[in-house]
DRENGUTI-822772 format. One record per residue (C-alpha): x, y, z; residue number from 1. Coordinates in steps of 0.05 Angstrom, whole numbers, plus 5000, padded with zeros to 4 digits. Layout:
+------+------+------+-----+
|   xx |   yy |   zz | pos |
+------+------+------+-----+
|    X |    Y |    Z | NUM |
...
+------+------+------+-----+
This chain:
+------+------+------+-----+
|   xx |   yy |   zz | pos |
+------+------+------+-----+
| 4433 | 0574 | 5289 |   1 |
| 4502 | 0602 | 5320 |   2 |
| 4548 | 0626 | 5262 |   3 |
| 4611 | 0586 | 5252 |   4 |
| 4672 | 0610 | 5273 |   5 |
| 4720 | 0649 | 5227 |   6 |
| 4788 | 0614 | 5211 |   7 |
| 4841 | 0649 | 5175 |   8 |
| 4903 | 0596 | 5168 |   9 |
| 4966 | 0628 | 5150 |  10 |
| 4986 | 0623 | 5070 |  11 |
| 4920 | 0599 | 5052 |  12 |
| 4882 | 0641 | 4997 |  13 |
| 4815 | 0671 | 5015 |  14 |
| 4758 | 0695 | 4970 |  15 |
| 4724 | 0761 | 5009 |  16 |
| 4653 | 0794 | 4999 |  17 |
| 4625 | 0852 | 5030 |  18 |
| 4563 | 0882 | 5012 |  19 |
| 4529 | 0949 | 5030 |  20 |
| 4470 | 0947 | 5077 |  21 |
| 4403 | 0929 | 5040 |  22 |
| 4446 | 0930 | 4974 |  23 |
| 4460 | 1004 | 4982 |  24 |
| 4514 | 1048 | 4946 |  25 |
| 4578 | 1042 | 4981 |  26 |
| 4612 | 1083 | 4926 |  27 |
| 4582 | 1145 | 4907 |  28 |
| 4640 | 1185 | 4880 |  29 |
| 4710 | 1176 | 4848 |  30 |
| 4734 | 1203 | 4915 |  31 |
| 4697 | 1146 | 4954 |  32 |
| 4739 | 1100 | 4912 |  33 |
| 4805 | 1126 | 4922 |  34 |
| 4794 | 1130 | 4996 |  35 |
| 4777 | 1061 | 5001 |  36 |
| 4839 | 1038 | 4964 |  37 |
| 4876 | 1077 | 4999 |  38 |
| 4863 | 1047 | 5069 |  39 |
| 4859 | 0977 | 5035 |  40 |
| 4933 | 0987 | 5012 |  41 |
| 4954 | 1012 | 5092 |  42 |
| 4909 | 0963 | 5121 |  43 |
| 4941 | 0902 | 5085 |  44 |
| 5005 | 0921 | 5097 |  45 |
| 4998 | 0930 | 5167 |  46 |
| 4963 | 0865 | 5182 |  47 |
| 5009 | 0819 | 5130 |  48 |
| 4958 | 0802 | 5079 |  49 |
| 4973 | 0797 | 5007 |  50 |
| 4921 | 0824 | 4957 |  51 |
| 4923 | 0783 | 4893 |  52 |
| 4858 | 0808 | 4858 |  53 |
| 4804 | 0869 | 4875 |  54 |
| 4742 | 0897 | 4847 |  55 |
| 4697 | 0949 | 4878 |  56 |
| 4633 | 0956 | 4861 |  57 |
| 4580 | 1004 | 4876 |  58 |
| 4551 | 0968 | 4925 |  59 |
| 4600 | 0924 | 4944 |  60 |
| 4669 | 0896 | 4946 |  61 |
| 4707 | 0831 | 4918 |  62 |
| 4777 | 0812 | 4947 |  63 |
| 4830 | 0748 | 4935 |  64 |
| 4871 | 0753 | 4991 |  65 |
| 4923 | 0712 | 5032 |  66 |
| 4934 | 0729 | 5101 |  67 |
| 5013 | 0722 | 5128 |  68 |
| 4988 | 0729 | 5207 |  69 |
| 4936 | 0689 | 5243 |  70 |
| 4876 | 0733 | 5246 |  71 |
| 4899 | 0780 | 5192 |  72 |
| 4845 | 0781 | 5145 |  73 |
| 4792 | 0798 | 5199 |  74 |
| 4834 | 0853 | 5229 |  75 |
| 4843 | 0883 | 5158 |  76 |
| 4769 | 0882 | 5146 |  77 |
| 4754 | 0909 | 5207 |  78 |
| 4802 | 0973 | 5213 |  79 |
| 4790 | 0975 | 5134 |  80 |
| 4701 | 0975 | 5146 |  81 |
| 4714 | 1027 | 5216 |  82 |
| 4754 | 1077 | 5180 |  83 |
| 4714 | 1076 | 5115 |  84 |
| 4647 | 1073 | 5153 |  85 |
| 4670 | 1141 | 5187 |  86 |
| 4693 | 1175 | 5126 |  87 |
| 4625 | 1159 | 5086 |  88 |
| 4584 | 1173 | 5140 |  89 |
| 4623 | 1245 | 5152 |  90 |
| 4617 | 1263 | 5072 |  91 |
| 4547 | 1248 | 5061 |  92 |
| 4518 | 1273 | 5129 |  93 |
| 4496 | 1200 | 5151 |  94 |
| 4492 | 1159 | 5211 |  95 |
| 4484 | 1081 | 5218 |  96 |
| 4514 | 1020 | 5183 |  97 |
| 4540 | 1020 | 5118 |  98 |
| 4561 | 0945 | 5119 |  99 |
| 4507 | 0886 | 5110 | 100 |
| 4547 | 0849 | 5180 | 101 |
| 4606 | 0807 | 5174 | 102 |
| 4641 | 0802 | 5111 | 103 |
| 4628 | 0737 | 5077 | 104 |
| 4689 | 0694 | 5058 | 105 |
| 4720 | 0625 | 5039 | 106 |
| 4787 | 0586 | 5039 | 107 |
| 4813 | 0580 | 4965 | 108 |
| 4848 | 0515 | 4941 | 109 |
| 4908 | 0546 | 4899 | 110 |
| 4910 | 0493 | 4842 | 111 |
| 4841 | 0480 | 4832 | 112 |
| 4804 | 0542 | 4840 | 113 |
| 4843 | 0609 | 4852 | 114 |
| 4860 | 0630 | 4777 | 115 |
| 4788 | 0623 | 4768 | 116 |
| 4779 | 0668 | 4828 | 117 |
| 4826 | 0725 | 4796 | 118 |
| 4768 | 0711 | 4734 | 119 |
| 4708 | 0717 | 4778 | 120 |
| 4725 | 0776 | 4813 | 121 |
| 4757 | 0815 | 4750 | 122 |
| 4694 | 0796 | 4710 | 123 |
| 4639 | 0825 | 4756 | 124 |
| 4632 | 0893 | 4716 | 125 |
| 4621 | 0853 | 4656 | 126 |
| 4568 | 0808 | 4684 | 127 |
| 4537 | 0868 | 4717 | 128 |
| 4535 | 0893 | 4649 | 129 |
| 4575 | 0958 | 4668 | 130 |
| 4631 | 0951 | 4616 | 131 |
| 4633 | 0910 | 4550 | 132 |
| 4710 | 0886 | 4570 | 133 |
| 4744 | 0882 | 4641 | 134 |
| 4793 | 0932 | 4616 | 135 |
| 4747 | 0985 | 4618 | 136 |
| 4723 | 0980 | 4690 | 137 |
| 4785 | 1027 | 4724 | 138 |
| 4767 | 0999 | 4801 | 139 |
| 4782 | 0923 | 4792 | 140 |
| 4859 | 0899 | 4782 | 141 |
| 4850 | 0874 | 4717 | 142 |
| 4894 | 0930 | 4690 | 143 |
| 4946 | 0910 | 4736 | 144 |
| 4946 | 0835 | 4727 | 145 |
| 4928 | 0843 | 4655 | 146 |
| 4958 | 0903 | 4629 | 147 |
| 5016 | 0914 | 4675 | 148 |
| 4991 | 0974 | 4706 | 149 |
| 5047 | 1003 | 4757 | 150 |
| 5009 | 0988 | 4836 | 151 |
| 5034 | 0983 | 4902 | 152 |
| 4971 | 0944 | 4925 | 153 |
| 4968 | 0880 | 4885 | 154 |
| 5023 | 0821 | 4913 | 155 |
| 5023 | 0769 | 4852 | 156 |
| 5002 | 0696 | 4878 | 157 |
| 5056 | 0649 | 4860 | 158 |
| 5007 | 0613 | 4815 | 159 |
| 5004 | 0677 | 4775 | 160 |
| 5076 | 0682 | 4768 | 161 |
| 5080 | 0616 | 4734 | 162 |
| 5038 | 0641 | 4676 | 163 |
| 5094 | 0664 | 4635 | 164 |
| 5181 | 0670 | 4644 | 165 |
| 5164 | 0746 | 4650 | 166 |
| 5119 | 0800 | 4660 | 167 |
| 5092 | 0805 | 4587 | 168 |
| 5086 | 0734 | 4571 | 169 |
| 5050 | 0722 | 4638 | 170 |
| 5004 | 0781 | 4627 | 171 |
| 4986 | 0754 | 4560 | 172 |
| 4972 | 0683 | 4579 | 173 |
| 4926 | 0722 | 4636 | 174 |
| 4895 | 0761 | 4587 | 175 |
| 4871 | 0690 | 4549 | 176 |
| 4839 | 0668 | 4605 | 177 |
| 4788 | 0725 | 4600 | 178 |
| 4761 | 0696 | 4535 | 179 |
| 4707 | 0656 | 4562 | 180 |
| 4659 | 0676 | 4628 | 181 |
| 4661 | 0639 | 4700 | 182 |
| 4589 | 0610 | 4686 | 183 |
| 4550 | 0539 | 4702 | 184 |
| 4576 | 0499 | 4761 | 185 |
| 4636 | 0542 | 4781 | 186 |
| 4596 | 0599 | 4781 | 187 |
| 4549 | 0572 | 4829 | 188 |
| 4607 | 0535 | 4867 | 189 |
| 4641 | 0597 | 4882 | 190 |
| 4582 | 0632 | 4906 | 191 |
| 4560 | 0579 | 4952 | 192 |
| 4618 | 0564 | 4982 | 193 |
| 4628 | 0644 | 4998 | 194 |
| 4565 | 0652 | 5023 | 195 |
| 4564 | 0596 | 5075 | 196 |
| 4637 | 0608 | 5094 | 197 |
| 4659 | 0536 | 5072 | 198 |
| 4722 | 0518 | 5036 | 199 |
| 4726 | 0520 | 4960 | 200 |
| 4766 | 0460 | 4933 | 201 |
| 4760 | 0384 | 4926 | 202 |
| 4749 | 0339 | 4986 | 203 |
| 4823 | 0320 | 5005 | 204 |
| 4834 | 0400 | 5013 | 205 |
| 4766 | 0405 | 5063 | 206 |
| 4790 | 0349 | 5104 | 207 |
| 4866 | 0376 | 5110 | 208 |
| 4833 | 0446 | 5132 | 209 |
| 4779 | 0410 | 5175 | 210 |
| 4841 | 0369 | 5210 | 211 |
| 4880 | 0438 | 5216 | 212 |
| 4830 | 0476 | 5242 | 213 |
| 4784 | 0440 | 5282 | 214 |
| 4719 | 0469 | 5243 | 215 |
| 4675 | 0436 | 5191 | 216 |
| 4689 | 0463 | 5125 | 217 |
| 4638 | 0424 | 5080 | 218 |
| 4561 | 0434 | 5079 | 219 |
| 4520 | 0387 | 5118 | 220 |
| 4460 | 0348 | 5073 | 221 |
| 4401 | 0368 | 5080 | 222 |
| 4347 | 0354 | 5138 | 223 |
| 4359 | 0335 | 5211 | 224 |
| 4415 | 0285 | 5242 | 225 |
| 4400 | 0218 | 5249 | 226 |
| 4369 | 0212 | 5323 | 227 |
| 4352 | 0286 | 5333 | 228 |
| 4285 | 0269 | 5365 | 229 |
| 4294 | 0267 | 5444 | 230 |
| 4262 | 0203 | 5472 | 231 |
+------+------+------+-----+
């Protein structure tokens, strides 16, 4: 089955995940994390992509971002991927691919899902039992969004900004969102949309994006279409 074309509407947030090939380690030392974050900053600026939330796990990466140029996300990920693989292969004296094919992504409806994506991304180390609290994990945006750590990587989304009238109030409101996990139907919906490259949102959001882009952004029902058999 041919892959659906990747789309990148300007101003629409996207959730991105990129995994190591065969779930192999992508970050073997603290230096690797620093290198990746540095190039993420560089190429997000060059490609005009705002990064709202992120987490670097040992064998995969999650990003929540918004492009301000058509195709900006793909260009950013391609440049970042090439640069980091060259570095990683040289550092560990290896050859070949590092990433598991193309990155996976989904478009995100702001009002219903965007803040949940912040939580889903920054709670990854807790779900993986690496830490007890998201604040304990250094390689994510939680300390920036929840605790006010200074960073020139994260750009707050307008829905994050609307959480309070100032930084102190905003961060306190944000921390309260993390008293529960992202789980159940919401967790499965996020994972399914990202894996399939479909939109994460209500039917109206999906229909509007389909009209805008000309690409189907909802899953088809199981089974073959009526009339698929040849006469």
